[in-house]
N, C-alpha and C positions, 0 to 999 in steps of 0.2 A: 507315216514316215516322219522322222524328226528332221529338223533343220540341220544341214551339214555346215558346221562352222569352219572357218579358216584354220583355227587352232587344231581341230580334229584332223583336217587334211594334212597339216604339217607333221603331225605325229605318225601318219601312215607311211609305209615304204612304197616304192614304185609299184610293185606287184599288187598290193592291196588297193592302191588308188585305181589301177587299171580294172581290177575286178569290180570295184564299187561303181566305176563309170559304166561298165557293161550292164550291171544290175539296174542302174538308173535309166539307161537307154531303153532297156526292156520294159521297165515300169512306165516310162514316158510313152512308149508305143501302145501299151495296154490302156493308158488313160486316154489316148487319142482315139482308140477304137471304141471305147465306151462313151465317147463324146462328153467327157466330164470337163466342163469349162470352169474349173474351180481354181483356187489358189494352189492346189496340189501340183498342177501342171507347171505353173510358174515356179514353184519351189523346186521341182525336179530340174528344170532348165537352169536355175541359178546354181544348184549343186554341181551339175555337169560343168558349167562355166568356171566355177571355183577350182575344180580339179584340173581342167585344161589350162587355166591361168597359172596354177601352181606348177604344173609340169613344165610349161614354157619358161617360166621364170627360173626354175631349177636348171634347165638345160642351158640357159643363157648366162647363168651365174649371178643373176641380180637378186637372188633370194636374200631377204632380210633375216638376220639371225638375232634372236632375242634370248 
């Protein structure tokens, strides 16, 4: 899985962000089951956090437009 950048998240619409977050949560659960203590788990958690942060800032209207 590639790193999910903030620019990529900004280009997504709400439905695709929600779908991506669901996929990431499933992947995170799978990596926990296989007990992989690698950077992959950390990367997945960061990607989920980016999506959640972007959704929250979009709801509150504090989104930066560039």
